[in-house]
N, C-alpha and C positions, 0 to 999 in steps of 0.2 A: 211441805211438799219437796223441798230441796233434799231433806233426809231420805224421803221415799225414792227420789231420783237416784241418789247414790246407792241405795240398796239394790234397785233394779239394775243399775250399772254393773254391780258385782255379780248379780245372779245370772245375767245373760252369758257370762263366761263360766261361772262355777257350775251351773246346772247341767249343761251338756258334758262338761268334764266329769261330773259325778255320774252321769248316765253312762259315759264310756267306761268308767271304772267298774260300775255295777254289771254291765253287760259282759265285760271281760271276766269278772269273778263268777258270774252265773250264766255261762253260755247256753245252758238249756232253756233259759227263759229270756234270752237276748231279744227276740222279736217283741215280746210283750213289754220288757223294760225299755227297749228302744222306742217303741210307739208312744208309751206314756211320757218318756223323756222329751220326744219331739213335740208333743202337744204342750207340755209344760214350758219348754223353751220358747215356743211360739207365743204363748201367753205372756211370758216375761218380757219378750221384745215388744209386744203390743203395749204392755204397761209402761215400759221405758219410753216408748214413742209418745204416749199420752202425757207422761210426766215432763218430757222435754218440750212438748208443745205448750204445756201449761206454765212451766217454770223457767224456760229458756235453756241454753246450753248448760251442761252439768259436768263437773270435774270431780273425780274421786282420787284422793291421794292414797296409794296402796301402802299399808303398813305404817302410815304416819310419816313417811319420808317422801316428800314431794320433790319437784324440780328445784335445783338442777341435779341433785344427787339421787333421788328416788324415782319411782314410777308413778305417773299419773295416767288415769283412764279418762278420756274426754268424749262426751257425747254431744255433738252439735247436729245441725240439720243434715249435713252430708253423711256423717257416720251413722246417724239414726236411719236414714233411708237405706243405706247399705245393709244394716242389720235387719231391717224389715224385708228387704229383697231376699236376703239369705233365709230368713225365717219362713217366708211363704214358699219358696222353692224347696227348702229343707223339709217342711211338713209334707209337701206332695211327694218328695222322694222317699220319705219315711213310709208313707202309706203304700207307695209303689213297691218298695223293697219287701214288704210283708208278703205280697203275692209272688214277687219275682224269686225270692230266695226260699219260698215255702217248699219247693220241690228240689232244691239244690242240696248238695252234700252238707253234712254237719260242719265241715271245715269252713266252707264259704259263709254259712250262717253265723258261725261262731266269731269269725274275724271281721265280717262286714260291719256289724253294729258298733263295736268299740272304735274301729277305725273311723267310721262315719261320724260318730258323735264327737270323737277327738278332733276331727277335721272341723266340725261345726264350732267347737269351742275355740279352735285356733283362728277361724275366720272372724268370730265375734271379737276376740282379743285384738286381732290385727286392726279391725275398723275402729277400735276404741283407744288404741295406743297413742300416747302423746309425745313420744320421743323416738328418735331415729334408730336407736339401738334396740329398743323393745320391738319396733317394727321388724327388725332383722330376725329377732328370736321367733316372733309369731309367724313370720313368713317361712322360716325354716321348718317349724312344726307343721305348718300347713302343707309344705312340699313333701315332707316325709310321709304324712298320712295319705296324700294324693298318690304318691308313687306306689305305696303298698296296696292301695285300693285298685290301681291300674293293673297290678300283677295278680289280683285276687283270683281271677278265673283260672290261672295256672297254665294256660295254653302257651306254647312257645312264642307265638307272635306277640301275645300280651306281655310276657316276661321280657322279651327283647325291647318292646316299646317302653316298658317301665324302666328298664336299665338306661335307655337313651334319655328318657325324661329325667331320671335321677342325675345323670352326668351333666345335662344342660342346666338343671336346677342348681346343682352345686357350683357350677361355673358362674352362674348368675348371682348366687349368694355371695361368692367370694368377691366378685366385682363390687357388689353393694357394700360389703363390709369394708373393703379398701376405701370406698368413697366416704363412708362414715368416719374412718380413721383420719382422712384428710380434713374433714369438717372439724373433727374434735381437736386436731392439732392446730388448726387455724383459729378457731373461735373459743374452744374450751368448754362448750356445753353441748348437750344432746337433746334437750327439750325443743320441740319444733317451733313453738312461739318465741322462745328465747333466741333460737338461731335466726328466725325471721327478722327479729328486731334489730340485729346487728350485722346480718349478712350483707356483703358487698361483692361487687364483680371483680374479685381478685383472682389471680391464677390458681391458688389452691382450691377456691370454691368452684372455679370452672372445671378443674380436673375432677373434683368430687362429683359435680353434676354429671360429667361425662361417664364416670365409672358407674354411678348409681343408676343413671338412665339406661345405660347399656345392659346392666344386669337385670333391671326390671323389664326391659324390652325382650330379653331372652325368656323370662318367666311368663310374660304376657303373650309370647309367640307372635310378635309383630314381624311382618315380612321384612327382610328375608331370613329371620331367625325363627321361623315357624316350623321347621322341618320335623321337630319332635311331636308336634300336636296331632296331625291327622292319624298316625298309627296308634298313638296313645288313646285318643278319644274313640277311634273306631274299633279297637280290639278289647277295650274294657267292657265290663258288664254294663247293661243299659242304664241302671240308676247311677253308676259311677261316671259314665260318659256324660250324663245330664249335669251332674254336679261339677264335673271338671270344666265343661264348656260354659255353663251358666254362672258359676260362682268362683271357682278357683282362679281362673285367669283374671277375674275382676279384682282379686285381692292385690296383685302386683300393680295393676293399672291404677287402683285407688291410691297406692303409695306414691306412684309417679305423679299423679294428679295433685295430691296433697302437697308434695314437696315443691312442685313447680308453681303452685299458687302462693307459696310462702317462702321457703328457704332459698329457692333458686330464682325468685322473682327478679332480682337485679340483673339476671342474665337474659331477660326477656327480649332485649334489643339485639341479641346476637343471632347467629344463623341457626342455632340449635332448634328452635321451634319449627323452622321451615324444613329442617331435615326430618323431624318427626312427621310433619304433614306430608312430605313427599313419600315417606315410607308407608303412611296410611293410604295414599293413592295407590301405591304398588300393591298393598295388601288387598284392596278392594278388587282391583283388576285381576291379579294373579289368582287369588282365592276363588273368585267367581268363575274364571275360566276352568280352573281345575275341578270345581264342583260340577260343571257342565260335562266333564269327561268321565266321572266316576261310575263304575258299574253297580256299586252297592249303595244302599240308602245311608248307612252310618258314615261311610267315607264321604258321601256327598254332603251330609250335614256337618261333618268335621271340617271340610274345606270351606263350607259356608261360614263357619266360625272364624277362620282365618280372614275371610273377606269382611265380615261384619265388625271384627275388631278394628279394622282400618278406619271406620267412621269415628271411633273414639279419638283418633289422633289428627283427623283432618283439620279441625279448627283450633288446634293448639296455638298457632300464630295469632289468631284473633283473641284468644284467651289471655295472651300476654301483651296485647296492644292497648295502650292507654286510651286510644281514640275509639275503641270498640265498646259495646255494651257487654262487659265481661261477665256480669251476672247472668245475662240472657244466654251467652255462649255456654257457661257452666250448666245452666238449666237444661240446654239441649243435650249436652254430653251425658249428664246424670240420667236424664229421662231415657236416653238411648240405652244406657247400661241396664236399666230396669226392664225396658221393653224387650231387649235382647235376652235377658235372663229368663223371662217367662216363655217367650216363643221358642228359644233354643232348647230349653229343658223339655218342653212339650214335644218338640220334634224328635229328640233323642229317645224319650220314653215311648213315643209312637213307633219309632224304628225298633225298639226292643220288643214291643207287642207283635210287630210283623215277624220279627225273627223267631219269637216264641211260637207263632202260629204256623209259619211256613218251614221252619228249620233253616232258612237262609234269608238274607235281606237284599237279594239281587233285584234290581229294578224290573228286570224282565219277568220276574215271578209274581208280581203284584197286580197283574192285569185283572180287572174286574173285582178286586178284593173289597171294594166298598160295600158289596152285598153281603159278604161274610163278616166283615169287621167294620161296621158303620161308625162306631164310636172312635176307633183308632184312626181311620182315614179322615174322618171329620176333624179330629184333633190335629192331625198333620196339616190339613188344608187351612185351618184357622191359624195355626202357627205360621204357615207360609204367607198368609195374608199380612201378618205383622212384619215378617222378614222382608217381604216385597215393599211394605209401607203403603198398603192400600187403606183408604179410609173405611171405617172409623177406628182403626186399630191404634194401639200404643206406638207401634213402629211408625205409623204415618205421622203422628204428632211429634215424635222425636226427630224424624227427618225433616219435617216442616220447620221445626225450630232451628235445626242446623242450616237448612236451606235459606231461611230468612236472614240469619246472621251472615251467611256467606254473601248473599246479595247486598245486604247493607254495608258490608265491608269491601265490596267491589272485588271479591275473590271469584271471578267468573270460572276459572278452571275448576275450583271446588264445586261450583254449581253443576258444571257438566259431569263431574265425577259422581256426585250424589245421584243425579238423574240416571246416568249410565249404570251405576251400581244397582239401582232399583230394577232396571230392565233386565240386567243379567240375573238378578235374584229371581225375577219372574220366570226366566228360562229354566233355572235348575229346580225350582219348586214345581213347575209344571211337568218336569221329567218324572216326578213321582205321582203327583195328583192326577195328571191326565190318564195314564194307564190304569190307575186304581179305580177311576170312575168309568172306565170303558165297559160297554155292555158285551158280555160274552156268555156262551152257553154254560149251563151248570156243570157239565162233565169236564169243562176246561178249568174249573176251580179246584185245584189240588191243595188241600190244607192239611198239613201234617198233624197239627194239634189245634183244632178250631176253638177250644175253650180257653179264653184268656181270662185270668182272674179279674173280678170286678174292680179290685183296688188298683190294678194296673191300668185298665181301660179308663177308669174315671179320673185317676190322677193326671194322666196325659190330657184328657179332655178339659179338666178343671183349669190347668195351667194355660191351655190354649184359649179358653173362654176369657180368662183373666187378661191375657194379652190383648184381647179385643176390648174388654170392659175398661181397662186402664186408659183407653183412648178418650173416654168420657170424663175421667176423674183426674186428669193431669194437673188441674189447677191446685188441688189439695196437696199433691206431692211437691209441687213447686213452692207452695207456702211453707211446707216443712223445711225445704232446702234453704230458705231465707234465714233460718234460726241460727245465729251465731257463726255462720261460715265465714272464715277469714280468707280474703282474696288479696294476693299480691303484696300489698304494702303493710299488711298487718291490721288494716282497718276492718271494721265490721261491714259485712255485705248488706 
């Protein structure tokens, strides 16, 4: 079974890459090739998950040259859950894109599929990378594909947002690479576990942590470095907005989380974790207030992403605290990542359906639209339930885990922020759901294009339902997270 695990480990990176190459070479058949590739990659990720559950964490030495000179791909519970999250959202986006780009220009169809599958391959490689330099390479590939996808619609606002995204991404990557250089100069290895075993709280390591963390904060769009995210996510095509918000920003946060659990663990007693937590508080408050003020649905959902990302940073001090239940804190953070991915992708896909039907996504235009678009409005409402964290959604379970750990750790300010964030989320979700379910006369329902392709409507609804269903199956996800995840001191979790 170990051999099978290694094979699936390679395939989850090679299969989407092969699909990207094929769709680029045969653009006429790109939707068909892309759809088949999406299904196959999803199956490969499921197979790898089952293999990891059965045979424990798996490591693949690429080309026979392992650490410290070569590249290792590593699948443990954390990386496997991230792969599974990407596969589920990716399969839904693939199905959605078939309908969404069906009536688009040949240019958009031809370039979306190779870029999307290349991004998927980059995401999978990032989650499996076992050394800090390979993480840099995969993060750069991910950013390049994301920028190109953002600009795909070709409108001036989208191109401008993509350029800003690219410049911020390059700045973040440069800071990350400088941090890696400091680490290598101080310790002499790049493998994460090798670094963790000898890392100490020395000035070069502290400078490295500051540079790497700042660079990843820019790419994750943590407040106040979030300025690039709303225009990029709001002006991109609907499936691109969904994958940017649900997946791409999680890649940089995953790296930050992985490095602070291991390489930068000796710095846990410094002020740095508290700075990240404070910025998380700022993100929740500022992002929520801005979401309450937006006139369009996509901008509202984009600022909601700014707010929701803040929850990922709230409990970083407890994650680094020897007196806290660090595995429980990690469980809450990872569960929130997955819950947010399902709900936010469903919300953006629903917004895309509304834009397709109405010709605009202004909140004032959706009054009574639940009668004309019941599947889409239901999908947005279910996604909103998870974002607000109402039971029995996955968002509720995730925030409950975070809330419990904040209470147990005596972090009462964080308790207040988590509760207040939920109330603010209810406010901006109801700004869309309330008017959509309002009863109006038929002649007041002006729909420019009432026929939304079934693949678009059901993709959004499927992800929204999954955001609710995961509230009942969290124990299985947390069991997977326990597999081989290294926390802080290099010991098994």
